[in-house]
Structures are given as structure tokens and as C-alpha cells.
C-alpha beads as a LAMMPS data file, in Angstrom:
LAMMPS data file: protein, C-alpha beads

93 atoms
92 bonds

1 atom types
1 bond types

-500.0 500.0 xlo xhi
-500.0 500.0 ylo yhi
-500.0 500.0 zlo zhi

Masses

1 110.0

Atoms # bond

1 1 1 382.285 -214.121 -448.949
2 1 1 386.000 -214.239 -449.799
3 1 1 385.588 -211.660 -452.551
4 1 1 383.521 -209.388 -450.320
5 1 1 386.166 -209.471 -447.607
6 1 1 389.008 -208.930 -450.085
7 1 1 387.097 -205.985 -451.518
8 1 1 386.653 -204.553 -448.015
9 1 1 390.383 -205.003 -447.408
10 1 1 391.162 -203.083 -450.585
11 1 1 388.836 -200.270 -449.531
12 1 1 390.399 -200.052 -446.091
13 1 1 394.015 -199.907 -447.285
14 1 1 393.090 -197.630 -450.200
15 1 1 395.447 -199.328 -452.636
16 1 1 395.397 -202.333 -454.961
17 1 1 395.460 -205.820 -453.450
18 1 1 397.465 -208.300 -455.518
19 1 1 396.421 -211.945 -455.443
20 1 1 399.488 -214.186 -455.636
21 1 1 397.413 -217.358 -455.509
22 1 1 393.658 -217.934 -455.478
23 1 1 391.754 -221.055 -456.518
24 1 1 394.054 -224.022 -457.217
25 1 1 393.248 -227.252 -458.971
26 1 1 394.582 -230.348 -457.148
27 1 1 397.515 -230.776 -459.544
28 1 1 398.728 -227.201 -459.174
29 1 1 398.181 -227.270 -455.422
30 1 1 400.435 -230.327 -455.216
31 1 1 403.038 -228.667 -457.475
32 1 1 403.302 -225.587 -455.248
33 1 1 403.472 -227.646 -452.055
34 1 1 399.941 -226.897 -450.837
35 1 1 398.379 -229.193 -448.271
36 1 1 395.703 -231.700 -449.298
37 1 1 393.043 -229.870 -447.273
38 1 1 393.937 -226.409 -448.603
39 1 1 391.091 -223.910 -448.749
40 1 1 392.558 -222.808 -452.090
41 1 1 391.109 -226.045 -453.511
42 1 1 387.619 -224.873 -452.548
43 1 1 388.005 -221.293 -453.752
44 1 1 387.852 -220.068 -450.165
45 1 1 391.418 -218.715 -449.895
46 1 1 393.775 -216.213 -451.467
47 1 1 397.408 -215.298 -450.871
48 1 1 397.666 -211.526 -451.119
49 1 1 399.951 -208.525 -450.838
50 1 1 399.508 -204.773 -451.144
51 1 1 402.044 -202.539 -452.850
52 1 1 403.900 -200.321 -450.412
53 1 1 402.717 -202.246 -447.349
54 1 1 404.391 -204.900 -445.298
55 1 1 402.592 -208.124 -444.521
56 1 1 402.487 -206.989 -440.895
57 1 1 400.692 -203.754 -441.803
58 1 1 398.226 -205.658 -443.984
59 1 1 397.684 -208.168 -441.173
60 1 1 396.253 -205.462 -438.922
61 1 1 393.511 -204.740 -441.472
62 1 1 392.833 -208.436 -442.131
63 1 1 392.218 -208.928 -438.410
64 1 1 389.704 -206.051 -438.359
65 1 1 387.827 -207.642 -441.285
66 1 1 387.907 -210.939 -439.395
67 1 1 389.088 -213.431 -442.006
68 1 1 388.647 -216.944 -440.575
69 1 1 392.139 -218.065 -441.545
70 1 1 395.156 -215.773 -441.612
71 1 1 398.642 -217.000 -442.404
72 1 1 401.444 -214.459 -441.957
73 1 1 404.406 -214.911 -444.323
74 1 1 406.759 -212.109 -443.348
75 1 1 409.820 -213.143 -445.372
76 1 1 407.828 -213.403 -448.622
77 1 1 405.682 -210.391 -447.627
78 1 1 402.207 -211.831 -448.144
79 1 1 399.191 -213.059 -446.216
80 1 1 397.125 -216.174 -446.737
81 1 1 393.508 -215.156 -446.125
82 1 1 390.552 -217.511 -446.074
83 1 1 386.906 -217.781 -445.099
84 1 1 386.936 -221.307 -443.704
85 1 1 383.638 -222.343 -442.132
86 1 1 385.388 -223.950 -439.154
87 1 1 387.157 -222.542 -436.108
88 1 1 389.357 -219.494 -436.891
89 1 1 393.050 -220.158 -437.333
90 1 1 396.200 -217.999 -437.265
91 1 1 399.755 -219.047 -438.146
92 1 1 403.157 -217.889 -439.361
93 1 1 404.756 -219.402 -442.409

Bonds

1 1 1 2
2 1 2 3
3 1 3 4
4 1 4 5
5 1 5 6
6 1 6 7
7 1 7 8
8 1 8 9
9 1 9 10
10 1 10 11
11 1 11 12
12 1 12 13
13 1 13 14
14 1 14 15
15 1 15 16
16 1 16 17
17 1 17 18
18 1 18 19
19 1 19 20
20 1 20 21
21 1 21 22
22 1 22 23
23 1 23 24
24 1 24 25
25 1 25 26
26 1 26 27
27 1 27 28
28 1 28 29
29 1 29 30
30 1 30 31
31 1 31 32
32 1 32 33
33 1 33 34
34 1 34 35
35 1 35 36
36 1 36 37
37 1 37 38
38 1 38 39
39 1 39 40
40 1 40 41
41 1 41 42
42 1 42 43
43 1 43 44
44 1 44 45
45 1 45 46
46 1 46 47
47 1 47 48
48 1 48 49
49 1 49 50
50 1 50 51
51 1 51 52
52 1 52 53
53 1 53 54
54 1 54 55
55 1 55 56
56 1 56 57
57 1 57 58
58 1 58 59
59 1 59 60
60 1 60 61
61 1 61 62
62 1 62 63
63 1 63 64
64 1 64 65
65 1 65 66
66 1 66 67
67 1 67 68
68 1 68 69
69 1 69 70
70 1 70 71
71 1 71 72
72 1 72 73
73 1 73 74
74 1 74 75
75 1 75 76
76 1 76 77
77 1 77 78
78 1 78 79
79 1 79 80
80 1 80 81
81 1 81 82
82 1 82 83
83 1 83 84
84 1 84 85
85 1 85 86
86 1 86 87
87 1 87 88
88 1 88 89
89 1 89 90
90 1 90 91
91 1 91 92
92 1 92 93
């Protein structure tokens, strides 16, 4: 599901989507400061950016695609996108 939604995002923005972080093993997740319940540990999350687009612009498309989890990281210009099976969540990092 994550890959399908990321593919749809790429189609909609009509430019490459760069994955800064995808699946993480527990050791690497700890090293980068990820939380113990991170959806990266399950392969259900990716941190992404698109060349020539701000995180805010990309956010508008991610909302249309309806990712379950969307984290907005404006200063670092990326989005955390996930397909969590629980209640949708939105946050700023």
C-alpha cells in the first residue's frame, strides 16, 4: 500500500520523489532518534521530498492521496508519510 501511494504521489507531482528514509532496522532507528513504535520499523513509512517543491506543496498532494500518517518537516523540507492501520495522524516536526 505504501508503494502504491508513493507511486501515485509521484504521478501527481510529475517529478521524482526522493526517499530520505524508508524501512529501518531497530538499531538504525535508534541511531537516528526514531521512536520505538515507528512505522519505519514495519516498512509502512517513508520520509520523502520532491525536487523543486517545498514540503508544504508536497503536503497538499499527500492529503489528496490520503496517507494515514503525515508529518510535516518544513525546516528540513520533507514529509513523513505512512500507511498506519490505526486512526489517521498529522503533525509538524
